[in-house]
C-alpha positions, 0 to 999 in steps of 0.5 A: 901347792894348795888349790887356787880360787881363780877370782882374777883371770889376769893375775900375773902370777899365774899367766904362764900356767893358765896359758896352757888353756887358752885359745882352745878354738884355734885348731891350727895353733893348738895342734902346733903348740901342744906337741911343741910345748910337750903338753895335752889336754884332758877334758871331763871328769872320767878322762882326767881320771883315765889320764891319771890312771894311765900314769900320765903326769899332770901340769895343772888342773882347771876345775869347777868347784863341783868337779874338784869335789868329784875328783877329790880323791884322785887330786889328793893322791896326785897332789901328795906326789906332784907339786901342781897347781889346782885352779878353781873357777866358775863356768863363766871363767872357763869360757873367758879363759879357753874361748870355748863354751865348756860345761864339763867343768874339768880340764887337766894340762898334762905332760905329753909322753915321748912318742914311740917309734913303730919298732919301739911299739912292737917291741913293747907289745911283744909276740902276744900282740895279735891286733893293730890298727894303722891309720893313713893321713886321717886328718879329722881328730874326731875320727881318730878319737873314734877309731881309738875308742873301737880299737879299745873296745875290740881288744886292739893291741896297738895303733900305728898313725902315719906321719901326716895323721891327726894328733891322737893326743889333741883334746878332741881325740882324747875326748871322743876316745873317752880317753882310751888313747891314754892307755892304748899303745900308739906310735907315729910312723916315721917312714911311709909306707916303709914302716908297714915292713916292720909289721910284716917282719913282726909277723903281721899280715897287713890287710888294706881296707879299700874298695878295690876290684880285687878286694876280698869281701870281709865276711869271706876273709879268713883273718890271720893270727896276727892282723894289721888293719890298714885304713885311709884318710877321709874321702880319698881313702888309702893312697896307691903306695899304701895299697902296694905295701899291703899283703891283701885288700878287704872291702866291707860289703855295703848296699849299692846306693852307698859306696863307703862308710866313715873311716871310724864306722868302718874301723868298728865293723872291720874289728868286730868282723876279724876279732881274734 
């Protein structure tokens, strides 16, 4: 399919395809709709490149002419294999269509891969995996993306998210992660916190990060060879059930006037301290 100059946003020929990009400010709508319709959005030139490099299959592209030029090499390769539309639009059209003042000038609608089970994730990682991150009910998409970015930076092998955790493939998560969520293997738990037993059965020690009285200071923690770091939701932290399902509880030593770190910051500190 050739590149399509988007002169008329109301052109009925493209209404169904352009629906992927509408009402981006409506987080609740998008969070329901994107998984149901089997799509996610990659935003920005580098994230689009990483999505394609990771083998994700595009549905369509919405690009400014300048960004289309920057992506010409990958677009040519993709279009040689997939018959997908490339819509070219000025910045003003982006804002009208999406409802968001986007200045990056590059969005791709991408087919969402099937979700892995925790068992599938562990089988795919194999015995060589040494580090996992486990997130319980982290509902802020920005924090989820930031945790994935830290996980990729410190060589984590995979990520497990609880049933109520925010969608790692929501566009804000993808953008904040700088696209690392697109290549770092992850799975959504279906039994919680029961799926922690699957990690333990695969040889991982589950270490909960919490300010418990019986916790071990992170700088005194002798990290095992196979470690799954468990982090909880913003504000309340880990539930009692999740804490009970962990093998050990560790804490980050902090000054007395500060009782906690943001979950994304805590993940970075803990991953650096326990890097293999």
